[in-house]
C-alpha positions in Angstrom: 90.6 103.5 70.9 88.6 101.8 68.1 84.9 102.6 68.3 82.3 100.3 66.7 81.9 96.6 66.5 83.1 94.5 63.6 83.4 90.8 62.6 87.0 89.5 62.4 88.0 86.7 60.1 91.4 85.1 59.8 91.0 82.7 56.8 93.6 79.9 56.3 93.5 79.8 52.6 93.3 82.4 49.7 90.0 80.9 48.3 88.5 81.4 51.8 89.7 85.1 52.0 88.2 85.7 48.4 84.9 84.2 49.5 84.7 86.5 52.5 85.5 89.6 50.3 82.8 88.6 48.0 80.3 88.1 50.7 81.0 91.3 52.6 82.0 93.6 49.7 82.6 97.3 50.5 81.7 96.9 54.1 85.0 94.8 54.6 88.5 95.9 55.1 91.6 93.7 54.5 94.3 93.6 57.3 97.9 92.9 56.1 100.5 94.6 58.2 97.9 96.9 59.9 100.3 100.0 59.6 97.6 102.0 57.9 94.2 100.3 58.8 94.6 100.3 62.7 95.6 104.0 62.9 92.7 105.1 60.6 90.2 103.0 62.5 91.6 104.4 65.8 90.9 108.0 64.5 87.4 107.0 63.4 88.2 107.5 59.8 87.3 103.9 58.8 84.5 101.9 60.5 84.4 98.5 58.7 81.7 96.0 59.6 84.1 93.1 58.8 87.9 92.7 58.8 89.6 89.9 56.9 93.1 89.2 58.1 95.6 87.8 55.6 98.3 86.9 58.1 97.5 83.2 58.3 97.3 82.7 54.6 100.1 80.4 53.1 102.0 81.2 49.9 101.6 85.0 49.7 104.9 85.8 51.2 107.4 84.3 48.9 109.5 85.1 45.8 109.3 83.0 42.7 111.8 83.2 39.9 109.8 82.9 36.6 112.6 83.5 34.1 112.4 87.0 32.9 110.8 88.3 36.0 110.3 87.8 39.9 106.9 87.2 41.3 106.7 88.5 44.9 103.8 87.7 47.3 101.9 90.6 48.5 102.3 89.6 52.0 106.1 90.0 51.9 107.3 92.2 54.9 109.4 95.2 54.0 112.3 93.9 56.2 112.3 90.5 54.4 112.0 92.0 50.9 114.9 94.5 51.6 117.4 91.5 52.1 115.9 88.7 50.1 118.7 87.2 47.9 116.6 86.9 44.7 115.4 90.6 45.0 118.9 91.8 45.7 120.2 90.0 42.7 117.5 90.9 40.2 115.5 93.8 41.4 118.0 95.7 43.8 116.0 99.0 43.3 113.0 97.4 45.0 115.1 96.2 47.8 116.5 99.7 48.3 113.1 101.1 48.5 112.0 98.6 51.1 114.9 99.3 53.3 114.1 103.0 53.5 110.4 102.6 54.5 109.4 103.9 57.9 111.2 102.8 61.0 112.2 99.3 62.2 108.7 98.6 63.6 107.0 99.4 60.4 109.5 97.5 58.3 109.0 94.4 60.2 105.1 94.6 60.0 104.2 96.4 56.9 103.8 94.5 53.7 104.4 95.1 49.8 100.8 94.5 49.1 99.5 96.6 51.9 101.5 99.7 50.9 100.6 99.4 47.2 96.9 98.8 47.9 96.8 101.9 50.2 98.3 103.9 47.4 99.7 106.8 49.4 101.3 108.9 46.8 104.5 109.4 48.7 104.9 105.7 49.5 108.4 104.2 48.3 106.9 101.2 46.5 104.6 103.2 44.1 107.6 105.1 42.8 109.8 102.0 42.6 107.5 99.6 41.2 106.3 102.0 38.4 110.0 102.7 37.6 110.7 99.0 37.3 107.7 98.3 35.0 105.9 96.1 37.6 102.6 94.2 37.0 100.0 93.5 39.6 97.9 90.5 40.0 94.4 91.0 41.3 92.3 87.9 42.2 88.7 87.5 43.1 86.4 84.4 43.2 86.3 83.0 39.7 88.7 85.3 38.0 91.9 87.3 38.0 93.5 90.0 36.0 97.0 91.7 35.6 97.4 95.4 35.6 100.5 97.6 35.1 101.2 100.7 37.2 99.3 103.0 34.9 96.2 100.8 35.2 96.5 100.0 38.9 97.1 103.4 40.5 94.1 105.7 39.9 94.3 108.6 42.2 95.3 109.6 45.8 94.9 106.4 47.9 92.8 105.0 45.1 93.6 101.9 43.0 91.7 99.7 40.5 91.0 97.1 43.2 87.3 96.2 43.4 85.8 95.5 46.8 85.9 91.7 46.2 89.4 91.7 44.7 92.8 91.1 46.5 96.2 92.1 45.3 98.1 88.9 45.7 101.3 89.1 43.6 103.7 91.7 42.2 105.6 90.8 39.1 108.9 92.7 38.7 111.1 92.3 35.4 114.6 91.4 36.2 117.2 94.1 36.1 119.6 93.8 33.2 123.1 92.4 34.3 125.4 95.2 35.3 122.6 97.9 35.4 122.9 100.9 37.7 120.0 102.0 40.0 119.3 104.4 42.7 116.2 105.2 45.0 116.4 108.7 46.6 113.9 110.4 49.0 113.5 113.8 50.7 112.1 113.3 54.2 112.1 115.8 57.2 112.8 113.1 59.7 113.7 109.4 59.6 110.6 107.3 59.4 108.4 110.2 58.0 106.6 109.9 54.6 108.9 111.3 51.9 108.0 114.7 50.5 109.4 113.8 47.1 110.8 110.4 45.7 112.9 109.6 42.8 114.0 106.2 41.5 116.4 105.5 38.6 117.5 102.6 36.6 119.9 102.6 33.7 121.0 99.5 31.7 124.5 99.1 30.2 124.7 101.4 27.0 122.3 103.8 28.8 119.3 102.2 27.2 116.8 101.8 28.6 117.2 104.7 31.1 114.3 105.5 33.4 113.5 107.9 36.2 110.4 107.6 38.4 109.0 110.3 40.6 106.7 109.8 43.6 105.0 112.3 46.1 104.4 115.0 43.4 100.9 114.0 42.4 98.3 111.5 43.0 100.2 108.8 41.0 103.8 108.0 40.4 105.3 109.4 37.1 107.8 107.6 35.0 110.2 109.4 32.6 111.8 107.5 29.7 115.1 109.4 29.2 117.1 107.1 26.9 117.2 109.8 24.2 118.5 112.4 26.6 121.4 110.3 28.2 122.4 108.1 25.3 125.6 110.2 24.9 126.4 109.9 28.6 125.3 111.7 31.7 126.6 115.3 30.6 125.6 118.5 32.4 123.3 119.2 29.4 121.7 115.8 29.8 121.1 116.3 33.5 119.6 119.8 32.8 117.2 118.2 30.3 116.2 115.5 32.7 115.7 118.1 35.5 113.4 120.0 33.2 111.4 117.0 32.2 110.9 116.3 35.9 109.9 119.9 36.5 107.3 119.7 33.7 106.0 116.4 34.9 105.2 118.0 38.4 103.0 120.7 37.1 100.0 119.4 39.3 102.3 118.8 42.4 100.3 118.4 45.6 100.6 121.0 48.5 100.2 120.0 52.1 101.9 120.7 55.5 105.1 119.3 54.4 105.6 121.4 51.3 103.8 123.5 48.6 103.3 122.3 45.2 106.0 124.7 44.1 108.5 123.3 46.5 107.7 119.8 45.3 108.2 120.7 41.7 111.5 122.2 42.4 112.6 119.3 44.4 111.3 116.9 41.7 114.0 118.5 39.3 116.6 118.1 42.1 116.0 114.5 43.0 115.5 113.3 39.5 119.0 114.4 38.7 120.3 113.1 42.0 118.8 109.6 41.3 120.1 109.5 37.8 123.6 110.6 38.8 123.6 108.0 41.5 122.4 105.3 39.1 125.1 106.3 36.5 127.8 106.1 39.0 126.6 102.7 40.0 126.5 101.6 36.5 130.0 102.8 35.9 131.2 100.9 39.1 129.8 97.6 37.7 126.1 97.6 38.7 124.6 94.8 40.7 123.5 95.1 44.2 
C-alpha cells in the first residue's frame, strides 16, 4: 500500500513534462514503466509530492536512423526494443540485453530510459550501452546536453540527471558490418537481477574489440582489448583479458547475492565467456 498523498500529472507533450519538472524539482518523481518507482513507493522508500507520468507523451518510443548511429526514444519498452528491426540490424547487442531483462511482465512494461535513469549497477542496459559507446540526451526547459556513459553514470543508482532534467534519447553507434557480439549474465533464477554481467563486441579484424562489465561496482566498466586479441583469441589472450577483468573488479560490491571476492572471480570468467561467444559469432559471419 502506498502511503502519503501526491499530485499525479500525465502531460501530453515533452514541453509540458519539462515544465512540470522545473516547477516541482526534487519533490517530483518521473513515472515511465513503473517497474521501480511503484515498488519503492509501496515500501515507503520514496514519498514524492508529485509524479509526472511519461506514458502519454508522443515521440519518445521510436527508433531513428541518423546515419552512423541509431537514436532510440527513452520510452521504448524492453520487449519492443528486443525485436525492433533497426536495433536487430545495427545494434544487436542492445537487443540481446533487452531480451534478457526480468520476466515477461517487466519486459512489456519497463522502459530503456527508466532502467538507465534508475542506474541499478546490475541492470543489463548499463553494461550494454557503455560497451556500445552510447550517448544520452538530457533535456530541460531551455536547454539540453549530451553525455557519454562515463559522464552519465555517477554512482550506485545515481546519474548526472538534475531534478529538472529528463533522459529523452539514447544514441547507439551502429555496429560494424559482420561484427560479433555477446551479452552474458550470471543470475540465480530467471527474472532476478544479474550478479555479474559481461557484454562483448568485436569488429572484423579484431579491432575494435571491447568487453563491458556490470554488477561489479557502482558503474559499468569497459575494457578495450584490441591489443590483446589482435592476433586472435588464443588461450594466452583470454588469460590476459580475464586478468584485466579481475583487476577492474577490485572494488566489487558485496551483498546477499555474492561477496565482492565472488563477483571479482566471476568478472574474470564472464568476460572471457562473452569474448569467446562474440569471437565465435564473428567467425560465423556476425550480424544478428
